[in-house]
TORFI-210190 format. One record per residue (C-alpha): residue number from 1; residue in one letter; chain; x, y, z. Coordinates in nm, 4 decimals, m for minus. Each point is the difference from the previous one (the first is absolute). Layout:
<r resi="NUM" resn="A" chain="A" u="X" v="Y" w="Z"/>
...
***
This chain:
<r resi="1" resn="M" chain="A" u="2.0717" v="2.6944" w="m1.1376"/>
<r resi="2" resn="P" chain="A" u="0.0837" v="m0.3623" w="m0.0908"/>
<r resi="3" resn="S" chain="A" u="m0.2929" v="m0.2069" w="m0.1181"/>
<r resi="4" resn="I" chain="A" u="m0.0558" v="m0.3719" w="m0.0319"/>
<r resi="5" resn="V" chain="A" u="m0.2515" v="0.0691" w="m0.2729"/>
<r resi="6" resn="D" chain="A" u="0.0372" v="0.3046" w="m0.2196"/>
<r resi="7" resn="A" chain="A" u="m0.3218" v="0.2010" w="0.0015"/>
<r resi="8" resn="T" chain="A" u="0.0889" v="0.1562" w="m0.3324"/>
<r resi="9" resn="N" chain="A" u="m0.0098" v="m0.3365" w="m0.1769"/>
<r resi="10" resn="D" chain="A" u="m0.3073" v="m0.1934" w="m0.1024"/>
<r resi="11" resn="H" chain="A" u="m0.0319" v="m0.2341" w="0.2935"/>
<r resi="12" resn="R" chain="A" u="m0.3805" v="m0.0205" w="m0.0169"/>
<r resi="13" resn="Y" chain="A" u="0.0101" v="m0.3775" w="m0.0175"/>
<r resi="14" resn="R" chain="A" u="0.3217" v="m0.0548" w="0.1918"/>
<r resi="15" resn="H" chain="A" u="m0.0062" v="m0.3254" w="0.1954"/>
<r resi="16" resn="V" chain="A" u="0.1281" v="m0.0038" w="0.3575"/>
<r resi="17" resn="P" chain="A" u="0.1140" v="m0.3635" w="0.0387"/>
<r resi="18" resn="G" chain="A" u="m0.0085" v="m0.0083" w="0.3796"/>
<r resi="19" resn="L" chain="A" u="m0.3708" v="0.0800" w="0.0202"/>
<r resi="20" resn="N" chain="A" u="m0.1179" v="m0.3402" w="m0.1194"/>
<r resi="21" resn="L" chain="A" u="0.2277" v="m0.1721" w="0.2472"/>
<r resi="22" resn="L" chain="A" u="m0.1296" v="0.2154" w="0.2855"/>
<r resi="23" resn="R" chain="A" u="m0.3655" v="m0.0431" w="m0.0960"/>
<r resi="24" resn="G" chain="A" u="0.0422" v="m0.3737" w="m0.0328"/>
<r resi="25" resn="L" chain="A" u="0.1919" v="m0.0247" w="0.3258"/>
<r resi="26" resn="A" chain="A" u="m0.2611" v="0.2057" w="0.1868"/>
<r resi="27" resn="A" chain="A" u="m0.2922" v="m0.2086" w="m0.1302"/>
<r resi="28" resn="L" chain="A" u="0.1818" v="m0.3252" w="0.0723"/>
<r resi="29" resn="M" chain="A" u="0.0865" v="0.1143" w="0.3528"/>
<r resi="30" resn="V" chain="A" u="m0.3661" v="0.0728" w="0.0753"/>
<r resi="31" resn="C" chain="A" u="m0.1044" v="m0.3311" w="m0.1586"/>
<r resi="32" resn="L" chain="A" u="0.2485" v="m0.1971" w="0.2099"/>
<r resi="33" resn="F" chain="A" u="m0.1085" v="0.1849" w="0.3136"/>
<r resi="34" resn="H" chain="A" u="m0.3671" v="m0.0857" w="m0.0451"/>
<r resi="35" resn="C" chain="A" u="0.0501" v="m0.3577" w="m0.1197"/>
<r resi="36" resn="K" chain="A" u="0.2095" v="m0.0548" w="0.3107"/>
<r resi="37" resn="K" chain="A" u="m0.2802" v="0.1406" w="0.2152"/>
<r resi="38" resn="Y" chain="A" u="m0.2574" v="m0.2284" w="m0.1612"/>
<r resi="39" resn="I" chain="A" u="0.1970" v="m0.3062" w="0.1100"/>
<r resi="40" resn="W" chain="A" u="0.1930" v="0.1012" w="0.3129"/>
<r resi="41" resn="Q" chain="A" u="m0.1814" v="0.2571" w="0.2090"/>
<r resi="42" resn="K" chain="A" u="0.2467" v="0.0332" w="0.2853"/>
<r resi="43" resn="N" chain="A" u="0.2090" v="m0.3115" w="0.0468"/>
<r resi="44" resn="N" chain="A" u="0.2562" v="m0.0412" w="m0.2769"/>
<r resi="45" resn="P" chain="A" u="0.1594" v="m0.3449" w="m0.0037"/>
<r resi="46" resn="Y" chain="A" u="0.2565" v="0.1061" w="m0.2590"/>
<r resi="47" resn="E" chain="A" u="0.2537" v="0.2714" w="0.0694"/>
<r resi="48" resn="F" chain="A" u="0.0051" v="0.1292" w="m0.3580"/>
<r resi="49" resn="V" chain="A" u="m0.3746" v="0.0687" w="0.0234"/>
<r resi="50" resn="E" chain="A" u="0.0780" v="0.2742" w="0.2507"/>
<r resi="51" resn="L" chain="A" u="0.1597" v="0.1988" w="m0.2822"/>
<r resi="52" resn="F" chain="A" u="m0.3384" v="0.0450" w="m0.1632"/>
<r resi="53" resn="E" chain="A" u="m0.1257" v="0.1920" w="0.3029"/>
<r resi="54" resn="Y" chain="A" u="0.1627" v="0.3016" w="m0.1640"/>
<r resi="55" resn="G" chain="A" u="m0.1944" v="m0.0470" w="m0.3222"/>
<r resi="56" resn="Y" chain="A" u="m0.2482" v="0.2715" w="0.0942"/>
<r resi="57" resn="L" chain="A" u="0.2808" v="0.2521" w="m0.0567"/>
<r resi="58" resn="G" chain="A" u="m0.0531" v="m0.0530" w="m0.3719"/>
<r resi="59" resn="V" chain="A" u="m0.2824" v="0.2519" w="0.0339"/>
<r resi="60" resn="Y" chain="A" u="0.2516" v="0.2744" w="0.0768"/>
<r resi="61" resn="V" chain="A" u="0.2125" v="m0.1011" w="m0.2965"/>
<r resi="62" resn="F" chain="A" u="m0.3112" v="0.0537" w="m0.2145"/>
<r resi="63" resn="F" chain="A" u="m0.0471" v="0.3467" w="0.1513"/>
<r resi="64" resn="I" chain="A" u="0.3592" v="0.0998" w="m0.0722"/>
<r resi="65" resn="V" chain="A" u="m0.0276" v="m0.1312" w="m0.3561"/>
<r resi="66" resn="S" chain="A" u="m0.3192" v="0.2020" w="m0.0507"/>
<r resi="67" resn="G" chain="A" u="0.1700" v="0.3044" w="0.1497"/>
<r resi="68" resn="F" chain="A" u="0.2532" v="m0.0318" w="m0.2813"/>
<r resi="69" resn="V" chain="A" u="m0.2116" v="m0.1279" w="m0.2901"/>
<r resi="70" resn="I" chain="A" u="m0.2929" v="0.2413" w="0.0158"/>
<r resi="71" resn="P" chain="A" u="0.2022" v="0.3257" w="m0.0024"/>
<r resi="72" resn="Y" chain="A" u="0.2446" v="m0.1499" w="m0.2514"/>
<r resi="73" resn="S" chain="A" u="m0.2879" v="m0.0797" w="m0.2356"/>
<r resi="74" resn="M" chain="A" u="m0.1407" v="0.3500" w="0.0476"/>
<r resi="75" resn="Y" chain="A" u="0.3428" v="0.1491" w="m0.0607"/>
<r resi="76" resn="I" chain="A" u="0.0671" v="m0.1773" w="m0.3275"/>
<r resi="77" resn="N" chain="A" u="m0.3524" v="0.0763" w="m0.1192"/>
<r resi="78" resn="R" chain="A" u="0.0464" v="0.3685" w="0.0866"/>
<r resi="79" resn="F" chain="A" u="m0.2980" v="0.0017" w="0.2312"/>
<r resi="80" resn="T" chain="A" u="m0.1859" v="0.3218" w="0.0753"/>
<r resi="81" resn="I" chain="A" u="m0.3044" v="0.0479" w="0.2214"/>
<r resi="82" resn="T" chain="A" u="m0.2152" v="0.0400" w="m0.3123"/>
<r resi="83" resn="K" chain="A" u="0.0675" v="m0.3705" w="m0.0700"/>
<r resi="84" resn="F" chain="A" u="m0.1167" v="m0.1087" w="0.3444"/>
<r resi="85" resn="G" chain="A" u="m0.3236" v="m0.1577" w="m0.1253"/>
<r resi="86" resn="R" chain="A" u="0.1635" v="m0.2206" w="m0.2609"/>
<r resi="87" resn="Y" chain="A" u="0.2836" v="m0.0870" w="0.2345"/>
<r resi="88" resn="L" chain="A" u="m0.2441" v="m0.1200" w="0.2658"/>
<r resi="89" resn="L" chain="A" u="m0.2074" v="m0.1830" w="m0.2597"/>
<r resi="90" resn="K" chain="A" u="0.3113" v="m0.1837" w="m0.1175"/>
<r resi="91" resn="R" chain="A" u="0.0855" v="m0.1111" w="0.3535"/>
<r resi="92" resn="T" chain="A" u="m0.3613" v="m0.1014" w="0.0690"/>
<r resi="93" resn="V" chain="A" u="m0.0266" v="m0.2124" w="m0.3139"/>
<r resi="94" resn="R" chain="A" u="0.3287" v="m0.1641" w="0.0909"/>
<r resi="95" resn="I" chain="A" u="m0.0883" v="m0.1156" w="0.3511"/>
<r resi="96" resn="E" chain="A" u="m0.3743" v="0.0196" w="0.0590"/>
<r resi="97" resn="P" chain="A" u="m0.1608" v="m0.2543" w="m0.2404"/>
<r resi="98" resn="P" chain="A" u="0.2307" v="m0.2912" w="0.0992"/>
<r resi="99" resn="Y" chain="A" u="m0.0707" v="0.0841" w="0.3630"/>
<r resi="100" resn="I" chain="A" u="m0.3786" v="0.0123" w="m0.0442"/>
<r resi="101" resn="L" chain="A" u="m0.0087" v="m0.3189" w="m0.2057"/>
<r resi="102" resn="F" chain="A" u="0.2027" v="m0.1820" w="0.2615"/>
<r resi="103" resn="I" chain="A" u="m0.2392" v="0.1099" w="0.2758"/>
<r resi="104" resn="L" chain="A" u="m0.2877" v="m0.1427" w="m0.2064"/>
<r resi="105" resn="L" chain="A" u="0.1969" v="m0.3206" w="m0.0579"/>
<r resi="106" resn="L" chain="A" u="0.0568" v="m0.0253" w="0.3729"/>
<r resi="107" resn="F" chain="A" u="m0.3739" v="0.0387" w="0.0566"/>
<r resi="108" resn="I" chain="A" u="m0.0702" v="m0.2924" w="m0.2363"/>
<r resi="109" resn="W" chain="A" u="0.2687" v="m0.2102" w="0.1697"/>
<r resi="110" resn="N" chain="A" u="m0.1524" v="0.0717" w="0.3410"/>
<r resi="111" resn="V" chain="A" u="m0.3420" v="m0.1188" w="m0.1193"/>
<r resi="112" resn="F" chain="A" u="0.1586" v="m0.3166" w="m0.1382"/>
<r resi="113" resn="V" chain="A" u="0.1872" v="m0.0792" w="0.3219"/>
<r resi="114" resn="H" chain="A" u="m0.3088" v="0.0702" w="0.2087"/>
<r resi="115" resn="Q" chain="A" u="m0.2045" v="m0.2405" w="m0.2102"/>
<r resi="116" resn="L" chain="A" u="0.2737" v="m0.2646" w="m0.0037"/>
<r resi="117" resn="K" chain="A" u="0.1285" v="0.0182" w="0.3557"/>
<r resi="118" resn="G" chain="A" u="m0.2540" v="0.2092" w="0.1862"/>
<r resi="119" resn="W" chain="A" u="0.2722" v="0.2431" w="0.1043"/>
<r resi="120" resn="G" chain="A" u="m0.0677" v="0.3672" w="0.0632"/>
<r resi="121" resn="S" chain="A" u="m0.3136" v="0.1649" w="m0.1332"/>
<r resi="122" resn="S" chain="A" u="m0.1548" v="m0.0156" w="m0.3442"/>
<r resi="123" resn="T" chain="A" u="0.0548" v="0.3752" w="m0.0431"/>
<r resi="124" resn="L" chain="A" u="0.3547" v="0.1300" w="0.0337"/>
<r resi="125" resn="F" chain="A" u="m0.1014" v="0.3666" w="m0.0170"/>
<r resi="126" resn="G" chain="A" u="m0.2959" v="0.2234" w="m0.0722"/>
<r resi="127" resn="P" chain="A" u="m0.0384" v="0.2849" w="m0.2524"/>
<r resi="128" resn="E" chain="A" u="0.1104" v="0.2704" w="0.2450"/>
<r resi="129" resn="Q" chain="A" u="0.3145" v="m0.1832" w="0.1047"/>
<r resi="130" resn="F" chain="A" u="0.0796" v="m0.0775" w="m0.3631"/>
<r resi="131" resn="F" chain="A" u="m0.0386" v="0.3655" w="m0.1032"/>
<r resi="132" resn="L" chain="A" u="0.2049" v="0.1337" w="0.2905"/>
<r resi="133" resn="N" chain="A" u="0.2745" v="m0.2525" w="m0.0724"/>
<r resi="134" resn="I" chain="A" u="0.0370" v="0.0678" w="m0.3712"/>
<r resi="135" resn="T" chain="A" u="m0.0011" v="0.3763" w="0.0639"/>
<r resi="136" resn="Y" chain="A" u="0.2542" v="m0.0426" w="0.2835"/>
<r resi="137" resn="L" chain="A" u="m0.2309" v="0.1791" w="0.2432"/>
<r resi="138" resn="A" chain="A" u="m0.0546" v="m0.2952" w="0.2324"/>
<r resi="139" resn="P" chain="A" u="0.2172" v="0.1163" w="0.2935"/>
<r resi="140" resn="F" chain="A" u="m0.1566" v="0.3450" w="0.0009"/>
<r resi="141" resn="F" chain="A" u="m0.3424" v="m0.1574" w="0.0578"/>
<r resi="142" resn="H" chain="A" u="0.1341" v="m0.2630" w="0.2414"/>
<r resi="143" resn="V" chain="A" u="m0.0830" v="m0.2788" w="m0.2436"/>
<r resi="144" resn="K" chain="A" u="0.2246" v="m0.3061" w="m0.0229"/>
<r resi="145" resn="W" chain="A" u="0.2168" v="m0.0692" w="m0.2991"/>
<r resi="146" resn="I" chain="A" u="m0.1248" v="m0.3048" w="m0.1892"/>
<r resi="147" resn="V" chain="A" u="0.3624" v="m0.1120" w="m0.0173"/>
<r resi="148" resn="V" chain="A" u="0.2009" v="0.1656" w="0.2735"/>
<r resi="149" resn="I" chain="A" u="0.3152" v="0.0621" w="m0.2067"/>
<r resi="150" resn="F" chain="A" u="m0.1878" v="0.2133" w="m0.2519"/>
<r resi="151" resn="W" chain="A" u="0.0379" v="0.3021" w="0.2243"/>
<r resi="152" resn="T" chain="A" u="0.3270" v="0.0406" w="m0.1858"/>
<r resi="153" resn="L" chain="A" u="m0.1863" v="0.0669" w="m0.3251"/>
<r resi="154" resn="G" chain="A" u="m0.1851" v="0.2831" w="0.1701"/>
<r resi="155" resn="V" chain="A" u="0.3279" v="0.1504" w="0.1174"/>
<r resi="156" resn="E" chain="A" u="0.1448" v="m0.0335" w="m0.3508"/>
<r resi="157" resn="F" chain="A" u="m0.2997" v="0.1728" w="m0.1570"/>
<r resi="158" resn="Q" chain="A" u="0.0231" v="0.2858" w="0.2470"/>
<r resi="159" resn="F" chain="A" u="0.3645" v="0.0357" w="m0.0979"/>
<r resi="160" resn="Y" chain="A" u="m0.0990" v="0.0226" w="m0.3678"/>
<r resi="161" resn="V" chain="A" u="m0.2357" v="0.2870" w="0.0783"/>
<r resi="162" resn="L" chain="A" u="0.2468" v="0.1766" w="0.2273"/>
<r resi="163" resn="S" chain="A" u="0.2786" v="m0.0351" w="m0.2575"/>
<r resi="164" resn="G" chain="A" u="m0.2121" v="0.1508" w="m0.2732"/>
<r resi="165" resn="L" chain="A" u="m0.0748" v="0.3019" w="0.2149"/>
<r resi="166" resn="T" chain="A" u="0.3548" v="0.0609" w="0.1228"/>
<r resi="167" resn="H" chain="A" u="0.2362" v="m0.1287" w="m0.2704"/>
<r resi="168" resn="N" chain="A" u="0.0742" v="0.3224" w="m0.1844"/>
<r resi="169" resn="I" chain="A" u="0.0257" v="0.2018" w="0.3205"/>
<r resi="170" resn="Y" chain="A" u="0.2531" v="m0.2479" w="0.1377"/>
<r resi="171" resn="L" chain="A" u="0.2151" v="0.0218" w="m0.3112"/>
<r resi="172" resn="R" chain="A" u="0.0048" v="0.3802" w="0.0007"/>
<r resi="173" resn="N" chain="A" u="0.0313" v="0.0778" w="0.3691"/>
<r resi="174" resn="R" chain="A" u="0.2394" v="m0.1855" w="0.2300"/>
<r resi="175" resn="W" chain="A" u="m0.1370" v="0.1620" w="0.3150"/>
<r resi="176" resn="A" chain="A" u="m0.3562" v="m0.0913" w="m0.0892"/>
<r resi="177" resn="R" chain="A" u="0.1142" v="m0.3569" w="m0.0598"/>
<r resi="178" resn="Y" chain="A" u="0.1815" v="m0.0457" w="0.3293"/>
<r resi="179" resn="G" chain="A" u="m0.2582" v="0.1970" w="0.1926"/>
<r resi="180" resn="S" chain="A" u="m0.2715" v="m0.2255" w="m0.1363"/>
<r resi="181" resn="I" chain="A" u="0.1940" v="m0.3173" w="0.0773"/>
<r resi="182" resn="V" chain="A" u="0.0414" v="0.1081" w="0.3614"/>
<r resi="183" resn="A" chain="A" u="m0.3644" v="0.1115" w="0.0214"/>
<r resi="184" resn="F" chain="A" u="m0.1367" v="m0.3202" w="m0.1545"/>
<r resi="185" resn="I" chain="A" u="0.2089" v="m0.2249" w="0.2245"/>
<r resi="186" resn="T" chain="A" u="m0.1076" v="0.2037" w="0.3044"/>
<r resi="187" resn="I" chain="A" u="m0.3660" v="m0.0263" w="m0.1033"/>
<r resi="188" resn="G" chain="A" u="0.0490" v="m0.3733" w="m0.0340"/>
<r resi="189" resn="K" chain="A" u="0.1030" v="m0.0244" w="0.3649"/>
<r resi="190" resn="L" chain="A" u="m0.3174" v="0.1851" w="0.1015"/>
<r resi="191" resn="I" chain="A" u="m0.2479" v="m0.2021" w="m0.2063"/>
<r resi="192" resn="P" chain="A" u="m0.0997" v="m0.3324" w="0.1608"/>
<r resi="193" resn="A" chain="A" u="0.1652" v="m0.2903" w="m0.1788"/>
<r resi="194" resn="D" chain="A" u="m0.3306" v="m0.1794" w="m0.0600"/>
<r resi="195" resn="Y" chain="A" u="m0.0977" v="0.2681" w="m0.2532"/>
<r resi="196" resn="Y" chain="A" u="0.2780" v="m0.1212" w="m0.2298"/>
<r resi="197" resn="T" chain="A" u="0.0801" v="0.3293" w="m0.1671"/>
<r resi="198" resn="V" chain="A" u="0.2928" v="0.0803" w="m0.2266"/>
<r resi="199" resn="F" chain="A" u="0.1292" v="0.2295" w="0.2736"/>
<r resi="200" resn="N" chain="A" u="0.0412" v="m0.2930" w="0.2406"/>
<r resi="201" resn="Y" chain="A" u="0.2522" v="m0.1493" w="m0.2454"/>
<r resi="202" resn="Y" chain="A" u="0.1285" v="0.3099" w="m0.1750"/>
<r resi="203" resn="V" chain="A" u="0.3568" v="m0.0463" w="0.1224"/>
<r resi="204" resn="F" chain="A" u="0.0352" v="m0.3020" w="m0.2332"/>
<r resi="205" resn="F" chain="A" u="m0.1426" v="0.1851" w="m0.2992"/>
<r resi="206" resn="A" chain="A" u="0.2373" v="0.2877" w="0.0802"/>
<r resi="207" resn="I" chain="A" u="0.2979" v="m0.2343" w="m0.0239"/>
<r resi="208" resn="G" chain="A" u="m0.1171" v="m0.1064" w="m0.3446"/>
<r resi="209" resn="F" chain="A" u="m0.0521" v="0.3613" w="m0.1019"/>
<r resi="210" resn="Q" chain="A" u="0.3475" v="0.1039" w="0.1115"/>
<r resi="211" resn="T" chain="A" u="0.1400" v="m0.2945" w="m0.1945"/>
<r resi="212" resn="F" chain="A" u="m0.1871" v="0.1246" w="m0.3074"/>
<r resi="213" resn="L" chain="A" u="0.1469" v="0.3478" w="0.0433"/>
<r resi="214" resn="H" chain="A" u="0.3513" v="m0.1405" w="0.0230"/>
<r resi="215" resn="Y" chain="A" u="m0.0550" v="m0.2409" w="m0.2888"/>
<r resi="216" resn="T" chain="A" u="m0.1020" v="0.2871" w="m0.2258"/>
<r resi="217" resn="G" chain="A" u="0.2766" v="0.2279" w="0.1234"/>
<r resi="218" resn="R" chain="A" u="m0.2258" v="0.2526" w="0.1692"/>
<r resi="219" resn="I" chain="A" u="0.1843" v="m0.0339" w="0.3308"/>
<r resi="220" resn="N" chain="A" u="0.3659" v="m0.0788" w="0.0524"/>
<r resi="221" resn="R" chain="A" u="0.1496" v="m0.2902" w="0.1888"/>
<r resi="222" resn="T" chain="A" u="0.0475" v="0.1953" w="0.3214"/>
<r resi="223" resn="E" chain="A" u="m0.3575" v="0.1255" w="0.0182"/>
<r resi="224" resn="F" chain="A" u="m0.1289" v="m0.3440" w="m0.0853"/>
<r resi="225" resn="G" chain="A" u="0.2157" v="m0.1678" w="0.2632"/>
<r resi="226" resn="V" chain="A" u="m0.0874" v="0.2448" w="0.2778"/>
<r resi="227" resn="T" chain="A" u="m0.3747" v="m0.0128" w="m0.0613"/>
<r resi="228" resn="V" chain="A" u="m0.0155" v="m0.3769" w="m0.0353"/>
<r resi="229" resn="V" chain="A" u="0.2044" v="m0.0535" w="0.3169"/>
<r resi="230" resn="A" chain="A" u="m0.2413" v="0.2299" w="0.1843"/>
<r resi="231" resn="L" chain="A" u="m0.3001" v="m0.1924" w="m0.1334"/>
<r resi="232" resn="L" chain="A" u="0.1554" v="m0.3355" w="0.0888"/>
<r resi="233" resn="F" chain="A" u="0.0829" v="0.1279" w="0.3477"/>
<r resi="234" resn="F" chain="A" u="m0.3655" v="0.0962" w="0.0431"/>
<r resi="235" resn="I" chain="A" u="m0.1113" v="m0.3478" w="m0.1131"/>
<r resi="236" resn="Y" chain="A" u="0.2400" v="m0.1583" w="0.2493"/>
<r resi="237" resn="L" chain="A" u="m0.1164" v="0.2149" w="0.2923"/>
<r resi="238" resn="K" chain="A" u="m0.3696" v="0.0524" w="m0.0715"/>
<r resi="239" resn="E" chain="A" u="m0.1148" v="m0.2656" w="m0.2454"/>
<r resi="240" resn="I" chain="A" u="0.1392" v="m0.3512" w="m0.0513"/>
<r resi="241" resn="P" chain="A" u="0.3760" v="m0.0505" w="0.0502"/>
<r resi="242" resn="A" chain="A" u="m0.0103" v="m0.3206" w="m0.2048"/>
<r resi="243" resn="A" chain="A" u="m0.1163" v="0.2048" w="m0.2998"/>
<r resi="244" resn="V" chain="A" u="0.3328" v="0.1876" w="m0.0188"/>
<r resi="245" resn="P" chain="A" u="0.2016" v="m0.2727" w="m0.1789"/>
<r resi="246" resn="F" chain="A" u="m0.2853" v="m0.0587" w="m0.2445"/>
<r resi="247" resn="S" chain="A" u="m0.0159" v="0.3725" w="m0.0678"/>
<r resi="248" resn="L" chain="A" u="0.3738" v="m0.0008" w="m0.0757"/>
<r resi="249" resn="L" chain="A" u="m0.0504" v="m0.3043" w="m0.2220"/>
<r resi="250" resn="S" chain="A" u="m0.2707" v="0.1873" w="m0.1922"/>
<r resi="251" resn="I" chain="A" u="0.2234" v="0.3019" w="m0.0553"/>
<r resi="252" resn="A" chain="A" u="0.2902" v="m0.2177" w="m0.1118"/>
<r resi="253" resn="G" chain="A" u="m0.2235" v="m0.1978" w="m0.2325"/>
<r resi="254" resn="I" chain="A" u="m0.1162" v="0.3137" w="m0.1775"/>
<r resi="255" resn="L" chain="A" u="0.3358" v="0.1721" w="m0.0236"/>
<r resi="256" resn="F" chain="A" u="0.2456" v="m0.2798" w="m0.0603"/>
<r resi="257" resn="I" chain="A" u="m0.1669" v="m0.2905" w="m0.1783"/>
<r resi="258" resn="R" chain="A" u="0.0781" v="0.0434" w="m0.3672"/>
<r resi="259" resn="N" chain="A" u="m0.1027" v="m0.3336" w="m0.1496"/>
<r resi="260" resn="S" chain="A" u="m0.3234" v="m0.1922" w="m0.0087"/>
<r resi="261" resn="T" chain="A" u="m0.0407" v="m0.3710" w="0.0596"/>
<r resi="262" resn="A" chain="A" u="m0.2771" v="m0.2248" w="m0.1265"/>
<r resi="263" resn="A" chain="A" u="m0.1048" v="m0.0999" w="0.3524"/>
<r resi="264" resn="A" chain="A" u="m0.0118" v="0.3593" w="0.1257"/>
<r resi="265" resn="D" chain="A" u="m0.1931" v="0.1195" w="m0.3049"/>
<r resi="266" resn="F" chain="A" u="m0.2493" v="m0.2851" w="0.0362"/>
<r resi="267" resn="L" chain="A" u="m0.0659" v="0.0635" w="0.3696"/>
<r resi="268" resn="G" chain="A" u="m0.0158" v="0.3738" w="m0.0598"/>
<r resi="269" resn="K" chain="A" u="m0.2510" v="m0.0503" w="m0.2791"/>
<r resi="270" resn="I" chain="A" u="m0.2383" v="m0.2069" w="0.2120"/>
<r resi="271" resn="S" chain="A" u="0.0690" v="0.1847" w="0.3279"/>
<r resi="272" resn="Y" chain="A" u="m0.3322" v="0.1852" w="0.0139"/>
<r resi="273" resn="S" chain="A" u="m0.1978" v="m0.3153" w="m0.0835"/>
<r resi="274" resn="L" chain="A" u="0.2021" v="m0.1950" w="0.2557"/>
<r resi="275" resn="Y" chain="A" u="m0.0688" v="0.2649" w="0.2612"/>
<r resi="276" resn="L" chain="A" u="m0.3726" v="m0.0053" w="m0.0754"/>
<r resi="277" resn="T" chain="A" u="m0.0560" v="m0.3732" w="m0.0249"/>
<r resi="278" resn="H" chain="A" u="0.2533" v="m0.1817" w="0.2187"/>
<r resi="279" resn="G" chain="A" u="m0.2364" v="m0.0055" w="0.2958"/>
<r resi="280" resn="L" chain="A" u="m0.2632" v="m0.1893" w="m0.1966"/>
<r resi="281" resn="A" chain="A" u="0.2286" v="m0.2400" w="m0.1862"/>
<r resi="282" resn="G" chain="A" u="0.2464" v="m0.0640" w="0.2805"/>
<r resi="283" resn="G" chain="A" u="m0.2700" v="m0.0110" w="0.2658"/>
<r resi="284" resn="A" chain="A" u="m0.2050" v="m0.2534" w="m0.1936"/>
<r resi="285" resn="I" chain="A" u="0.2949" v="m0.2386" w="m0.0237"/>
<r resi="286" resn="A" chain="A" u="0.0918" v="0.0495" w="0.3633"/>
<r resi="287" resn="V" chain="A" u="m0.3524" v="m0.0903" w="0.1119"/>
<r resi="288" resn="F" chain="A" u="m0.1040" v="m0.2703" w="m0.2434"/>
<r resi="289" resn="M" chain="A" u="0.3286" v="m0.1886" w="0.0227"/>
<r resi="290" resn="I" chain="A" u="m0.0177" v="m0.0468" w="0.3761"/>
<r resi="291" resn="G" chain="A" u="0.0566" v="m0.3670" w="0.0677"/>
<r resi="292" resn="V" chain="A" u="0.1061" v="m0.0594" w="m0.3596"/>
<r resi="293" resn="L" chain="A" u="0.3409" v="0.1677" w="0.0063"/>
<r resi="294" resn="S" chain="A" u="0.2419" v="0.0728" w="0.2803"/>
<r resi="295" resn="P" chain="A" u="0.0104" v="0.3608" w="0.1205"/>
<r resi="296" resn="I" chain="A" u="0.3258" v="0.0740" w="m0.1788"/>
<r resi="297" resn="A" chain="A" u="m0.1331" v="m0.1557" w="m0.3226"/>
<r resi="298" resn="R" chain="A" u="m0.3213" v="0.2000" w="0.0344"/>
<r resi="299" resn="F" chain="A" u="0.2022" v="0.3159" w="0.0431"/>
<r resi="300" resn="A" chain="A" u="0.2119" v="m0.0623" w="m0.3102"/>
<r resi="301" resn="T" chain="A" u="m0.3063" v="m0.1026" w="m0.2007"/>
<r resi="302" resn="A" chain="A" u="m0.1986" v="0.3029" w="0.1166"/>
<r resi="303" resn="V" chain="A" u="0.2749" v="0.2385" w="m0.1143"/>
<r resi="304" resn="G" chain="A" u="0.0388" v="m0.1799" w="m0.3320"/>
<r resi="305" resn="V" chain="A" u="m0.3730" v="m0.0041" w="m0.0687"/>
<r resi="306" resn="A" chain="A" u="m0.0234" v="0.3683" w="0.0964"/>
<r resi="307" resn="I" chain="A" u="0.2634" v="0.0882" w="m0.2601"/>
<r resi="308" resn="I" chain="A" u="m0.1694" v="m0.2155" w="m0.2661"/>
<r resi="309" resn="F" chain="A" u="m0.3409" v="0.1485" w="0.0771"/>
<r resi="310" resn="A" chain="A" u="0.1432" v="0.3531" w="m0.0128"/>
<r resi="311" resn="T" chain="A" u="0.1523" v="m0.0767" w="m0.3396"/>
<r resi="312" resn="V" chain="A" u="m0.3388" v="m0.1125" w="m0.1303"/>
<r resi="313" resn="Y" chain="A" u="m0.1728" v="0.3020" w="0.1541"/>
<r resi="314" resn="Y" chain="A" u="0.2541" v="0.2337" w="m0.1568"/>
<r resi="315" resn="T" chain="A" u="m0.0387" v="m0.1634" w="m0.3411"/>
<r resi="316" resn="L" chain="A" u="m0.3794" v="m0.0087" w="m0.0026"/>
<r resi="317" resn="I" chain="A" u="m0.0870" v="0.3199" w="0.1864"/>
<r resi="318" resn="E" chain="A" u="0.2729" v="0.2362" w="0.1135"/>
<r resi="319" resn="R" chain="A" u="0.1902" v="0.0146" w="m0.3290"/>
<r resi="320" resn="Y" chain="A" u="m0.3047" v="0.1271" w="m0.1886"/>
<r resi="321" resn="F" chain="A" u="m0.0471" v="0.2963" w="0.2346"/>
<r resi="322" resn="L" chain="A" u="0.3737" v="0.0657" w="0.0024"/>
<r resi="323" resn="Q" chain="A" u="m0.0149" v="0.0340" w="m0.3791"/>
<r resi="324" resn="Q" chain="A" u="m0.3039" v="0.2260" w="0.0236"/>
<r resi="325" resn="S" chain="A" u="0.1729" v="0.2251" w="0.2514"/>
<r resi="326" resn="K" chain="A" u="0.2995" v="0.0354" w="m0.2321"/>
<r resi="327" resn="R" chain="A" u="m0.2311" v="0.1480" w="m0.2620"/>
<r resi="328" resn="I" chain="A" u="m0.0868" v="0.2884" w="0.2298"/>
<r resi="329" resn="R" chain="A" u="0.2531" v="0.2776" w="m0.0534"/>
<r resi="330" resn="Y" chain="A" u="0.0494" v="0.3018" w="0.2175"/>
***
């Protein structure tokens, strides 16, 4: 079977150039979407602003990228179920501390704004809400997310757990793999959307997983094409039709981009920090610059400040935990 990456070679640290571009694009799309919302709620005086209404679809790009990256990492590290603990520890160290520290930073910012402007309440959240948010259990106890977009982190973490439990079975047994994909997608249509489970969005992870299988030569072009077309058809009919072109873009980015660029690598590097912090940095500019800058200038400034803030956050906080996670082998 033809393979884009030869499993018999040492590709443990092989770089997939398109991933940084996709991560950066996804984070920037979400950033643009929210910065636009901070300034223009419904009435958009500029036609180009309408384009950013589709920025929320960056979330599904993230899911497809994770559907590829997580099994690919497990594959090149020769994952077995006996390594599940260290695998999950590695993923937790990678994403959890920057997330928790940002929530605490947001708490401090809320106190500051309340004291300065009298907006909101002096307490953004209590201990219970904080605990249920950082453990991703909030929707199961009908507790609000402190930042609404962080439901995606809960879905991602569920995918990490599910991948660890199913990875080796999926590689060995084709029928178990496709049976599970159908079962998980079906379960997702039965579970209310406000629970935000991995099953509600499993079709996007499945696209990433199929792309991983093709990339490593474990399925041929025909099988890959048929299964991906079926998944895209399901997205078009039962999920979000507008997500189809972005799903195709994600697949193409993984399979066909062969060279990195400085801009793509930079945005990919800070993508997680940008995703975490853009609401605070961009929102602050959007609010505090009312009457100082025109709406379009506030929008551009909010996006720019969000990227700068994310760069600082990555440098001071995220990078340290990224390095620590790399030390955990499985």
